[in-house]
PDB file with one MODEL, atoms N, CA, C and O in Angstrom:
MODEL        1
ATOM      1  N   MET A   1      15.485   3.022  15.386  1.00  0.00           N
ATOM      2  CA  MET A   1      14.263   2.244  15.207  1.00  0.00           C
ATOM      3  C   MET A   1      13.471   2.823  14.040  1.00  0.00           C
ATOM      4  O   MET A   1      13.326   4.038  13.905  1.00  0.00           O
ATOM      5  N   VAL A   2      12.967   1.931  13.209  1.00  0.00           N
ATOM      6  CA  VAL A   2      12.166   2.326  12.056  1.00  0.00           C
ATOM      7  C   VAL A   2      10.770   1.730  12.215  1.00  0.00           C
ATOM      8  O   VAL A   2      10.623   0.546  12.518  1.00  0.00           O
ATOM      9  N   GLU A   3       9.746   2.558  12.008  1.00  0.00           N
ATOM     10  CA  GLU A   3       8.371   2.046  12.070  1.00  0.00           C
ATOM     11  C   GLU A   3       7.970   1.518  10.702  1.00  0.00           C
ATOM     12  O   GLU A   3       8.272   2.126   9.675  1.00  0.00           O
ATOM     13  N   VAL A   4       7.291   0.384  10.701  1.00  0.00           N
ATOM     14  CA  VAL A   4       6.800  -0.230   9.464  1.00  0.00           C
ATOM     15  C   VAL A   4       5.307   0.088   9.349  1.00  0.00           C
ATOM     16  O   VAL A   4       4.525  -0.214  10.250  1.00  0.00           O
ATOM     17  N   THR A   5       4.927   0.702   8.223  1.00  0.00           N
ATOM     18  CA  THR A   5       3.531   1.042   7.987  1.00  0.00           C
ATOM     19  C   THR A   5       3.130   0.627   6.576  1.00  0.00           C
ATOM     20  O   THR A   5       3.986   0.383   5.726  1.00  0.00           O
ATOM     21  N   LEU A   6       1.844   0.550   6.340  1.00  0.00           N
ATOM     22  CA  LEU A   6       1.322   0.367   4.985  1.00  0.00           C
ATOM     23  C   LEU A   6       1.459   1.719   4.295  1.00  0.00           C
ATOM     24  O   LEU A   6       0.940   2.714   4.800  1.00  0.00           O
ATOM     25  N   PRO A   7       2.149   1.784   3.146  1.00  0.00           N
ATOM     26  CA  PRO A   7       2.392   3.082   2.502  1.00  0.00           C
ATOM     27  C   PRO A   7       1.114   3.862   2.225  1.00  0.00           C
ATOM     28  O   PRO A   7       0.054   3.286   1.979  1.00  0.00           O
ATOM     29  N   ASP A   8       1.238   5.186   2.271  1.00  0.00           N
ATOM     30  CA  ASP A   8       0.101   6.064   1.997  1.00  0.00           C
ATOM     31  C   ASP A   8      -0.511   5.781   0.632  1.00  0.00           C
ATOM     32  O   ASP A   8      -1.723   5.912   0.457  1.00  0.00           O
ATOM     33  N   SER A   9       0.320   5.393  -0.338  1.00  0.00           N
ATOM     34  CA  SER A   9      -0.186   5.120  -1.690  1.00  0.00           C
ATOM     35  C   SER A   9      -1.217   3.997  -1.697  1.00  0.00           C
ATOM     36  O   SER A   9      -2.104   3.988  -2.551  1.00  0.00           O
ATOM     37  N   ALA A  10      -1.122   3.049  -0.764  1.00  0.00           N
ATOM     38  CA  ALA A  10      -2.085   1.947  -0.689  1.00  0.00           C
ATOM     39  C   ALA A  10      -3.456   2.435  -0.245  1.00  0.00           C
ATOM     40  O   ALA A  10      -4.469   1.799  -0.536  1.00  0.00           O
ATOM     41  N   TRP A  11      -3.490   3.564   0.459  1.00  0.00           N
ATOM     42  CA  TRP A  11      -4.734   4.097   1.014  1.00  0.00           C
ATOM     43  C   TRP A  11      -5.437   5.066   0.070  1.00  0.00           C
ATOM     44  O   TRP A  11      -6.531   5.535   0.381  1.00  0.00           O
ATOM     45  N   GLU A  12      -4.828   5.379  -1.083  1.00  0.00           N
ATOM     46  CA  GLU A  12      -5.445   6.333  -2.010  1.00  0.00           C
ATOM     47  C   GLU A  12      -6.817   5.833  -2.459  1.00  0.00           C
ATOM     48  O   GLU A  12      -6.969   4.684  -2.874  1.00  0.00           O
ATOM     49  N   GLY A  13      -7.796   6.703  -2.371  1.00  0.00           N
ATOM     50  CA  GLY A  13      -9.151   6.354  -2.777  1.00  0.00           C
ATOM     51  C   GLY A  13      -9.934   5.567  -1.734  1.00  0.00           C
ATOM     52  O   GLY A  13     -11.077   5.181  -1.977  1.00  0.00           O
ATOM     53  N   VAL A  14      -9.326   5.327  -0.573  1.00  0.00           N
ATOM     54  CA  VAL A  14      -9.994   4.589   0.508  1.00  0.00           C
ATOM     55  C   VAL A  14     -10.586   5.609   1.473  1.00  0.00           C
ATOM     56  O   VAL A  14      -9.911   6.552   1.884  1.00  0.00           O
ATOM     57  N   ASP A  15     -11.844   5.414   1.827  1.00  0.00           N
ATOM     58  CA  ASP A  15     -12.528   6.333   2.741  1.00  0.00           C
ATOM     59  C   ASP A  15     -11.816   6.408   4.088  1.00  0.00           C
ATOM     60  O   ASP A  15     -11.302   5.409   4.593  1.00  0.00           O
ATOM     61  N   ALA A  16     -11.797   7.599   4.651  1.00  0.00           N
ATOM     62  CA  ALA A  16     -11.259   7.782   6.001  1.00  0.00           C
ATOM     63  C   ALA A  16     -12.059   6.910   6.956  1.00  0.00           C
ATOM     64  O   ALA A  16     -13.275   6.781   6.814  1.00  0.00           O
ATOM     65  N   GLY A  17     -11.392   6.322   7.911  1.00  0.00           N
ATOM     66  CA  GLY A  17     -12.085   5.467   8.875  1.00  0.00           C
ATOM     67  C   GLY A  17     -12.059   3.999   8.503  1.00  0.00           C
ATOM     68  O   GLY A  17     -12.332   3.148   9.349  1.00  0.00           O
ATOM     69  N   VAL A  18     -11.734   3.677   7.246  1.00  0.00           N
ATOM     70  CA  VAL A  18     -11.623   2.278   6.837  1.00  0.00           C
ATOM     71  C   VAL A  18     -10.306   1.735   7.380  1.00  0.00           C
ATOM     72  O   VAL A  18      -9.271   2.396   7.302  1.00  0.00           O
ATOM     73  N   GLU A  19     -10.356   0.529   7.928  1.00  0.00           N
ATOM     74  CA  GLU A  19      -9.145  -0.089   8.457  1.00  0.00           C
ATOM     75  C   GLU A  19      -8.735  -1.270   7.592  1.00  0.00           C
ATOM     76  O   GLU A  19      -9.563  -1.868   6.904  1.00  0.00           O
ATOM     77  N   ALA A  20      -7.449  -1.596   7.633  1.00  0.00           N
ATOM     78  CA  ALA A  20      -6.914  -2.762   6.926  1.00  0.00           C
ATOM     79  C   ALA A  20      -6.821  -3.929   7.909  1.00  0.00           C
ATOM     80  O   ALA A  20      -6.695  -3.724   9.116  1.00  0.00           O
ATOM     81  N   LEU A  21      -6.882  -5.143   7.387  1.00  0.00           N
ATOM     82  CA  LEU A  21      -6.757  -6.362   8.194  1.00  0.00           C
ATOM     83  C   LEU A  21      -5.378  -6.942   7.989  1.00  0.00           C
ATOM     84  O   LEU A  21      -4.965  -7.175   6.853  1.00  0.00           O
ATOM     85  N   LEU A  22      -4.656  -7.180   9.073  1.00  0.00           N
ATOM     86  CA  LEU A  22      -3.373  -7.868   8.964  1.00  0.00           C
ATOM     87  C   LEU A  22      -3.688  -9.348   8.849  1.00  0.00           C
ATOM     88  O   LEU A  22      -4.071  -9.987   9.829  1.00  0.00           O
ATOM     89  N   ASP A  23      -3.527  -9.888   7.659  1.00  0.00           N
ATOM     90  CA  ASP A  23      -3.905 -11.269   7.363  1.00  0.00           C
ATOM     91  C   ASP A  23      -2.871 -12.263   7.858  1.00  0.00           C
ATOM     92  O   ASP A  23      -3.220 -13.273   8.469  1.00  0.00           O
ATOM     93  N   GLN A  24      -1.582 -11.982   7.594  1.00  0.00           N
ATOM     94  CA  GLN A  24      -0.547 -12.960   7.931  1.00  0.00           C
ATOM     95  C   GLN A  24       0.813 -12.285   8.057  1.00  0.00           C
ATOM     96  O   GLN A  24       1.185 -11.451   7.231  1.00  0.00           O
ATOM     97  N   TRP A  25       1.541 -12.652   9.091  1.00  0.00           N
ATOM     98  CA  TRP A  25       2.938 -12.238   9.224  1.00  0.00           C
ATOM     99  C   TRP A  25       3.806 -13.217   8.445  1.00  0.00           C
ATOM    100  O   TRP A  25       3.586 -14.427   8.509  1.00  0.00           O
ATOM    101  N   LEU A  26       4.788 -12.708   7.714  1.00  0.00           N
ATOM    102  CA  LEU A  26       5.716 -13.538   6.946  1.00  0.00           C
ATOM    103  C   LEU A  26       7.069 -13.643   7.647  1.00  0.00           C
ATOM    104  O   LEU A  26       7.933 -14.410   7.221  1.00  0.00           O
ATOM    105  N   VAL A  27       7.253 -12.878   8.714  1.00  0.00           N
ATOM    106  CA  VAL A  27       8.476 -12.884   9.519  1.00  0.00           C
ATOM    107  C   VAL A  27       8.094 -12.883  10.992  1.00  0.00           C
ATOM    108  O   VAL A  27       6.947 -12.613  11.352  1.00  0.00           O
ATOM    109  N   ALA A  28       9.071 -13.188  11.836  1.00  0.00           N
ATOM    110  CA  ALA A  28       8.847 -13.199  13.284  1.00  0.00           C
ATOM    111  C   ALA A  28       9.785 -12.196  13.947  1.00  0.00           C
ATOM    112  O   ALA A  28      10.804 -11.822  13.366  1.00  0.00           O
ATOM    113  N   PRO A  29       9.448 -11.756  15.166  1.00  0.00           N
ATOM    114  CA  PRO A  29      10.369 -10.876  15.886  1.00  0.00           C
ATOM    115  C   PRO A  29      11.743 -11.541  15.993  1.00  0.00           C
ATOM    116  O   PRO A  29      11.854 -12.735  16.271  1.00  0.00           O
ATOM    117  N   GLY A  30      12.779 -10.740  15.766  1.00  0.00           N
ATOM    118  CA  GLY A  30      14.144 -11.255  15.806  1.00  0.00           C
ATOM    119  C   GLY A  30      14.693 -11.630  14.444  1.00  0.00           C
ATOM    120  O   GLY A  30      15.905 -11.781  14.293  1.00  0.00           O
ATOM    121  N   ASP A  31      13.823 -11.786  13.438  1.00  0.00           N
ATOM    122  CA  ASP A  31      14.278 -12.140  12.090  1.00  0.00           C
ATOM    123  C   ASP A  31      15.025 -10.974  11.453  1.00  0.00           C
ATOM    124  O   ASP A  31      14.634  -9.816  11.596  1.00  0.00           O
ATOM    125  N   ALA A  32      16.110 -11.301  10.747  1.00  0.00           N
ATOM    126  CA  ALA A  32      16.826 -10.300   9.955  1.00  0.00           C
ATOM    127  C   ALA A  32      16.105 -10.172   8.620  1.00  0.00           C
ATOM    128  O   ALA A  32      15.690 -11.172   8.034  1.00  0.00           O
ATOM    129  N   VAL A  33      15.955  -8.931   8.137  1.00  0.00           N
ATOM    130  CA  VAL A  33      15.248  -8.682   6.882  1.00  0.00           C
ATOM    131  C   VAL A  33      16.045  -7.707   6.023  1.00  0.00           C
ATOM    132  O   VAL A  33      16.870  -6.943   6.524  1.00  0.00           O
ATOM    133  N   GLN A  34      15.784  -7.751   4.730  1.00  0.00           N
ATOM    134  CA  GLN A  34      16.394  -6.840   3.773  1.00  0.00           C
ATOM    135  C   GLN A  34      15.374  -5.770   3.384  1.00  0.00           C
ATOM    136  O   GLN A  34      14.167  -6.004   3.452  1.00  0.00           O
ATOM    137  N   ALA A  35      15.854  -4.616   2.984  1.00  0.00           N
ATOM    138  CA  ALA A  35      14.960  -3.560   2.505  1.00  0.00           C
ATOM    139  C   ALA A  35      14.158  -4.095   1.327  1.00  0.00           C
ATOM    140  O   ALA A  35      14.721  -4.701   0.415  1.00  0.00           O
ATOM    141  N   GLY A  36      12.851  -3.874   1.341  1.00  0.00           N
ATOM    142  CA  GLY A  36      11.973  -4.336   0.268  1.00  0.00           C
ATOM    143  C   GLY A  36      11.436  -5.739   0.467  1.00  0.00           C
ATOM    144  O   GLY A  36      10.594  -6.192  -0.309  1.00  0.00           O
ATOM    145  N   GLN A  37      11.902  -6.434   1.488  1.00  0.00           N
ATOM    146  CA  GLN A  37      11.417  -7.798   1.756  1.00  0.00           C
ATOM    147  C   GLN A  37       9.996  -7.749   2.305  1.00  0.00           C
ATOM    148  O   GLN A  37       9.707  -6.941   3.188  1.00  0.00           O
ATOM    149  N   PRO A  38       9.089  -8.612   1.790  1.00  0.00           N
ATOM    150  CA  PRO A  38       7.731  -8.652   2.343  1.00  0.00           C
ATOM    151  C   PRO A  38       7.750  -9.107   3.806  1.00  0.00           C
ATOM    152  O   PRO A  38       8.364 -10.118   4.149  1.00  0.00           O
ATOM    153  N   LEU A  39       7.072  -8.348   4.649  1.00  0.00           N
ATOM    154  CA  LEU A  39       6.999  -8.671   6.076  1.00  0.00           C
ATOM    155  C   LEU A  39       5.648  -9.233   6.480  1.00  0.00           C
ATOM    156  O   LEU A  39       5.556 -10.080   7.368  1.00  0.00           O
ATOM    157  N   ALA A  40       4.588  -8.748   5.813  1.00  0.00           N
ATOM    158  CA  ALA A  40       3.230  -9.146   6.187  1.00  0.00           C
ATOM    159  C   ALA A  40       2.307  -9.001   4.990  1.00  0.00           C
ATOM    160  O   ALA A  40       2.583  -8.242   4.061  1.00  0.00           O
ATOM    161  N   ARG A  41       1.198  -9.748   5.029  1.00  0.00           N
ATOM    162  CA  ARG A  41       0.127  -9.593   4.036  1.00  0.00           C
ATOM    163  C   ARG A  41      -1.049  -8.940   4.737  1.00  0.00           C
ATOM    164  O   ARG A  41      -1.439  -9.329   5.838  1.00  0.00           O
ATOM    165  N   VAL A  42      -1.607  -7.930   4.067  1.00  0.00           N
ATOM    166  CA  VAL A  42      -2.763  -7.239   4.614  1.00  0.00           C
ATOM    167  C   VAL A  42      -3.867  -7.205   3.569  1.00  0.00           C
ATOM    168  O   VAL A  42      -3.612  -7.305   2.369  1.00  0.00           O
ATOM    169  N   VAL A  43      -5.092  -7.063   4.045  1.00  0.00           N
ATOM    170  CA  VAL A  43      -6.247  -6.948   3.162  1.00  0.00           C
ATOM    171  C   VAL A  43      -6.847  -5.568   3.382  1.00  0.00           C
ATOM    172  O   VAL A  43      -7.183  -5.185   4.503  1.00  0.00           O
ATOM    173  N   LEU A  44      -6.974  -4.830   2.278  1.00  0.00           N
ATOM    174  CA  LEU A  44      -7.549  -3.485   2.327  1.00  0.00           C
ATOM    175  C   LEU A  44      -8.564  -3.375   1.205  1.00  0.00           C
ATOM    176  O   LEU A  44      -8.203  -3.435   0.030  1.00  0.00           O
ATOM    177  N   VAL A  45      -9.823  -3.216   1.557  1.00  0.00           N
ATOM    178  CA  VAL A  45     -10.928  -3.095   0.606  1.00  0.00           C
ATOM    179  C   VAL A  45     -10.835  -4.218  -0.438  1.00  0.00           C
ATOM    180  O   VAL A  45     -10.781  -3.952  -1.639  1.00  0.00           O
ATOM    181  N   LYS A  46     -10.819  -5.453   0.023  1.00  0.00           N
ATOM    182  CA  LYS A  46     -10.845  -6.657  -0.819  1.00  0.00           C
ATOM    183  C   LYS A  46      -9.597  -6.857  -1.665  1.00  0.00           C
ATOM    184  O   LYS A  46      -9.586  -7.729  -2.534  1.00  0.00           O
ATOM    185  N   ALA A  47      -8.546  -6.077  -1.438  1.00  0.00           N
ATOM    186  CA  ALA A  47      -7.273  -6.268  -2.142  1.00  0.00           C
ATOM    187  C   ALA A  47      -6.233  -6.770  -1.137  1.00  0.00           C
ATOM    188  O   ALA A  47      -6.138  -6.249  -0.026  1.00  0.00           O
ATOM    189  N   THR A  48      -5.457  -7.778  -1.528  1.00  0.00           N
ATOM    190  CA  THR A  48      -4.386  -8.279  -0.675  1.00  0.00           C
ATOM    191  C   THR A  48      -3.084  -7.597  -1.084  1.00  0.00           C
ATOM    192  O   THR A  48      -2.707  -7.601  -2.256  1.00  0.00           O
ATOM    193  N   LEU A  49      -2.410  -7.017  -0.107  1.00  0.00           N
ATOM    194  CA  LEU A  49      -1.180  -6.272  -0.342  1.00  0.00           C
ATOM    195  C   LEU A  49      -0.083  -6.812   0.565  1.00  0.00           C
ATOM    196  O   LEU A  49      -0.366  -7.382   1.619  1.00  0.00           O
ATOM    197  N   GLU A  50       1.175  -6.632   0.152  1.00  0.00           N
ATOM    198  CA  GLU A  50       2.295  -6.991   1.008  1.00  0.00           C
ATOM    199  C   GLU A  50       2.904  -5.717   1.576  1.00  0.00           C
ATOM    200  O   GLU A  50       3.089  -4.732   0.861  1.00  0.00           O
ATOM    201  N   VAL A  51       3.213  -5.747   2.857  1.00  0.00           N
ATOM    202  CA  VAL A  51       3.917  -4.643   3.498  1.00  0.00           C
ATOM    203  C   VAL A  51       5.391  -5.021   3.481  1.00  0.00           C
ATOM    204  O   VAL A  51       5.781  -6.080   3.973  1.00  0.00           O
ATOM    205  N   GLU A  52       6.211  -4.129   2.901  1.00  0.00           N
ATOM    206  CA  GLU A  52       7.638  -4.409   2.747  1.00  0.00           C
ATOM    207  C   GLU A  52       8.468  -3.673   3.789  1.00  0.00           C
ATOM    208  O   GLU A  52       8.071  -2.628   4.306  1.00  0.00           O
ATOM    209  N   ALA A  53       9.633  -4.246   4.083  1.00  0.00           N
ATOM    210  CA  ALA A  53      10.571  -3.607   5.008  1.00  0.00           C
ATOM    211  C   ALA A  53      11.079  -2.309   4.395  1.00  0.00           C
ATOM    212  O   ALA A  53      11.544  -2.314   3.256  1.00  0.00           O
ATOM    213  N   PRO A  54      11.002  -1.198   5.124  1.00  0.00           N
ATOM    214  CA  PRO A  54      11.494   0.075   4.598  1.00  0.00           C
ATOM    215  C   PRO A  54      13.023   0.174   4.634  1.00  0.00           C
ATOM    216  O   PRO A  54      13.607   1.052   3.999  1.00  0.00           O
ATOM    217  N   ALA A  55      13.668  -0.735   5.382  1.00  0.00           N
ATOM    218  CA  ALA A  55      15.125  -0.713   5.519  1.00  0.00           C
ATOM    219  C   ALA A  55      15.598  -2.103   5.920  1.00  0.00           C
ATOM    220  O   ALA A  55      14.809  -2.930   6.378  1.00  0.00           O
ATOM    221  N   ALA A  56      16.889  -2.352   5.745  1.00  0.00           N
ATOM    222  CA  ALA A  56      17.469  -3.612   6.220  1.00  0.00           C
ATOM    223  C   ALA A  56      17.621  -3.535   7.735  1.00  0.00           C
ATOM    224  O   ALA A  56      17.914  -2.473   8.286  1.00  0.00           O
ATOM    225  N   GLY A  57      17.422  -4.658   8.395  1.00  0.00           N
ATOM    226  CA  GLY A  57      17.572  -4.682   9.840  1.00  0.00           C
ATOM    227  C   GLY A  57      16.992  -5.941  10.444  1.00  0.00           C
ATOM    228  O   GLY A  57      16.943  -6.995   9.809  1.00  0.00           O
ATOM    229  N   ARG A  58      16.554  -5.812  11.677  1.00  0.00           N
ATOM    230  CA  ARG A  58      15.994  -6.943  12.417  1.00  0.00           C
ATOM    231  C   ARG A  58      14.617  -6.541  12.943  1.00  0.00           C
ATOM    232  O   ARG A  58      14.438  -5.442  13.467  1.00  0.00           O
ATOM    233  N   VAL A  59      13.651  -7.444  12.794  1.00  0.00           N
ATOM    234  CA  VAL A  59      12.298  -7.173  13.293  1.00  0.00           C
ATOM    235  C   VAL A  59      12.377  -7.107  14.814  1.00  0.00           C
ATOM    236  O   VAL A  59      12.753  -8.073  15.477  1.00  0.00           O
ATOM    237  N   GLN A  60      12.014  -5.948  15.349  1.00  0.00           N
ATOM    238  CA  GLN A  60      12.092  -5.743  16.786  1.00  0.00           C
ATOM    239  C   GLN A  60      10.805  -6.194  17.469  1.00  0.00           C
ATOM    240  O   GLN A  60      10.835  -6.944  18.444  1.00  0.00           O
ATOM    241  N   LYS A  61       9.674  -5.724  16.941  1.00  0.00           N
ATOM    242  CA  LYS A  61       8.392  -6.011  17.600  1.00  0.00           C
ATOM    243  C   LYS A  61       7.261  -5.931  16.587  1.00  0.00           C
ATOM    244  O   LYS A  61       7.246  -5.050  15.728  1.00  0.00           O
ATOM    245  N   GLN A  62       6.315  -6.856  16.692  1.00  0.00           N
ATOM    246  CA  GLN A  62       5.078  -6.790  15.901  1.00  0.00           C
ATOM    247  C   GLN A  62       4.060  -6.047  16.760  1.00  0.00           C
ATOM    248  O   GLN A  62       3.760  -6.463  17.879  1.00  0.00           O
ATOM    249  N   LEU A  63       3.530  -4.947  16.231  1.00  0.00           N
ATOM    250  CA  LEU A  63       2.600  -4.106  16.994  1.00  0.00           C
ATOM    251  C   LEU A  63       1.138  -4.449  16.735  1.00  0.00           C
ATOM    252  O   LEU A  63       0.261  -4.077  17.514  1.00  0.00           O
ATOM    253  N   VAL A  64       0.876  -5.164  15.633  1.00  0.00           N
ATOM    254  CA  VAL A  64      -0.484  -5.588  15.281  1.00  0.00           C
ATOM    255  C   VAL A  64      -0.432  -7.100  15.053  1.00  0.00           C
ATOM    256  O   VAL A  64       0.401  -7.582  14.285  1.00  0.00           O
ATOM    257  N   ALA A  65      -1.302  -7.837  15.706  1.00  0.00           N
ATOM    258  CA  ALA A  65      -1.323  -9.287  15.558  1.00  0.00           C
ATOM    259  C   ALA A  65      -2.089  -9.692  14.303  1.00  0.00           C
ATOM    260  O   ALA A  65      -2.961  -8.960  13.835  1.00  0.00           O
ATOM    261  N   ALA A  66      -1.760 -10.855  13.768  1.00  0.00           N
ATOM    262  CA  ALA A  66      -2.516 -11.402  12.643  1.00  0.00           C
ATOM    263  C   ALA A  66      -3.979 -11.518  13.054  1.00  0.00           C
ATOM    264  O   ALA A  66      -4.290 -11.981  14.152  1.00  0.00           O
ATOM    265  N   GLY A  67      -4.872 -11.096  12.167  1.00  0.00           N
ATOM    266  CA  GLY A  67      -6.303 -11.140  12.460  1.00  0.00           C
ATOM    267  C   GLY A  67      -6.841  -9.835  13.019  1.00  0.00           C
ATOM    268  O   GLY A  67      -8.054  -9.674  13.153  1.00  0.00           O
ATOM    269  N   GLU A  68      -5.950  -8.894  13.348  1.00  0.00           N
ATOM    270  CA  GLU A  68      -6.380  -7.593  13.863  1.00  0.00           C
ATOM    271  C   GLU A  68      -6.395  -6.565  12.741  1.00  0.00           C
ATOM    272  O   GLU A  68      -5.754  -6.747  11.706  1.00  0.00           O
ATOM    273  N   THR A  69      -7.133  -5.486  12.963  1.00  0.00           N
ATOM    274  CA  THR A  69      -7.191  -4.403  11.981  1.00  0.00           C
ATOM    275  C   THR A  69      -6.359  -3.226  12.480  1.00  0.00           C
ATOM    276  O   THR A  69      -6.066  -3.099  13.669  1.00  0.00           O
ATOM    277  N   PHE A  70      -5.991  -2.371  11.530  1.00  0.00           N
ATOM    278  CA  PHE A  70      -5.225  -1.178  11.873  1.00  0.00           C
ATOM    279  C   PHE A  70      -5.622  -0.040  10.951  1.00  0.00           C
ATOM    280  O   PHE A  70      -6.086  -0.254   9.831  1.00  0.00           O
ATOM    281  N   ALA A  71      -5.429   1.171  11.445  1.00  0.00           N
ATOM    282  CA  ALA A  71      -5.834   2.379  10.727  1.00  0.00           C
ATOM    283  C   ALA A  71      -4.693   2.917   9.862  1.00  0.00           C
ATOM    284  O   ALA A  71      -3.531   2.544  10.018  1.00  0.00           O
ATOM    285  N   ARG A  72      -5.069   3.798   8.957  1.00  0.00           N
ATOM    286  CA  ARG A  72      -4.102   4.502   8.101  1.00  0.00           C
ATOM    287  C   ARG A  72      -3.032   5.163   8.968  1.00  0.00           C
ATOM    288  O   ARG A  72      -3.348   5.844   9.943  1.00  0.00           O
ATOM    289  N   GLY A  73      -1.767   4.958   8.606  1.00  0.00           N
ATOM    290  CA  GLY A  73      -0.659   5.587   9.314  1.00  0.00           C
ATOM    291  C   GLY A  73      -0.189   4.889  10.570  1.00  0.00           C
ATOM    292  O   GLY A  73       0.848   5.256  11.122  1.00  0.00           O
ATOM    293  N   LYS A  74      -0.929   3.883  11.043  1.00  0.00           N
ATOM    294  CA  LYS A  74      -0.538   3.200  12.274  1.00  0.00           C
ATOM    295  C   LYS A  74       0.598   2.214  11.980  1.00  0.00           C
ATOM    296  O   LYS A  74       0.480   1.409  11.057  1.00  0.00           O
ATOM    297  N   PRO A  75       1.686   2.261  12.739  1.00  0.00           N
ATOM    298  CA  PRO A  75       2.766   1.295  12.543  1.00  0.00           C
ATOM    299  C   PRO A  75       2.296  -0.118  12.897  1.00  0.00           C
ATOM    300  O   PRO A  75       1.553  -0.317  13.858  1.00  0.00           O
ATOM    301  N   ILE A  76       2.742  -1.093  12.102  1.00  0.00           N
ATOM    302  CA  ILE A  76       2.386  -2.489  12.406  1.00  0.00           C
ATOM    303  C   ILE A  76       3.553  -3.247  13.026  1.00  0.00           C
ATOM    304  O   ILE A  76       3.370  -4.311  13.618  1.00  0.00           O
ATOM    305  N   ALA A  77       4.768  -2.687  12.884  1.00  0.00           N
ATOM    306  CA  ALA A  77       5.960  -3.315  13.458  1.00  0.00           C
ATOM    307  C   ALA A  77       7.058  -2.269  13.588  1.00  0.00           C
ATOM    308  O   ALA A  77       6.961  -1.169  13.044  1.00  0.00           O
ATOM    309  N   THR A  78       8.112  -2.641  14.327  1.00  0.00           N
ATOM    310  CA  THR A  78       9.302  -1.809  14.386  1.00  0.00           C
ATOM    311  C   THR A  78      10.503  -2.643  13.976  1.00  0.00           C
ATOM    312  O   THR A  78      10.569  -3.844  14.235  1.00  0.00           O
ATOM    313  N   LEU A  79      11.460  -1.969  13.325  1.00  0.00           N
ATOM    314  CA  LEU A  79      12.707  -2.596  12.898  1.00  0.00           C
ATOM    315  C   LEU A  79      13.869  -1.893  13.572  1.00  0.00           C
ATOM    316  O   LEU A  79      13.849  -0.678  13.774  1.00  0.00           O
ATOM    317  N   GLN A  80      14.886  -2.679  13.920  1.00  0.00           N
ATOM    318  CA  GLN A  80      16.163  -2.110  14.336  1.00  0.00           C
ATOM    319  C   GLN A  80      17.041  -2.139  13.098  1.00  0.00           C
ATOM    320  O   GLN A  80      17.390  -3.212  12.604  1.00  0.00           O
ATOM    321  N   GLU A  81      17.402  -0.957  12.590  1.00  0.00           N
ATOM    322  CA  GLU A  81      18.181  -0.879  11.359  1.00  0.00           C
ATOM    323  C   GLU A  81      19.558  -1.486  11.526  1.00  0.00           C
ATOM    324  O   GLU A  81      20.158  -1.410  12.598  1.00  0.00           O
ATOM    325  N   SER A  82      20.059  -2.096  10.442  1.00  0.00           N
ATOM    326  CA  SER A  82      21.421  -2.595  10.427  1.00  0.00           C
ATOM    327  C   SER A  82      22.384  -1.421  10.406  1.00  0.00           C
ATOM    328  O   SER A  82      22.114  -0.385   9.800  1.00  0.00           O
ATOM    329  N   ALA A  83      23.498  -1.601  11.072  1.00  0.00           N
ATOM    330  CA  ALA A  83      24.497  -0.510  11.107  1.00  0.00           C
ATOM    331  C   ALA A  83      25.250  -0.426   9.791  1.00  0.00           C
ATOM    332  O   ALA A  83      26.125   0.425   9.633  1.00  0.00           O
TER     333      ALA A  83
ENDMDL
END
């Protein structure tokens, strides 16, 4: 299982305690994805960013719903890696 997070580089210069908004999911649980494929759009300090799959596999579970916020380092989904 691989956890999907917003990369640390996206949080550079962002105050501790600021959360990102998960704006939209681009995939659903059970979908097969490729490494680097956009999985979700998030808004962080007025910038819209795409969260990409860290590996090829299948979306196992969405841990943050669209419209919810999440903190730095918190996983937003899990992937089952392809063998």
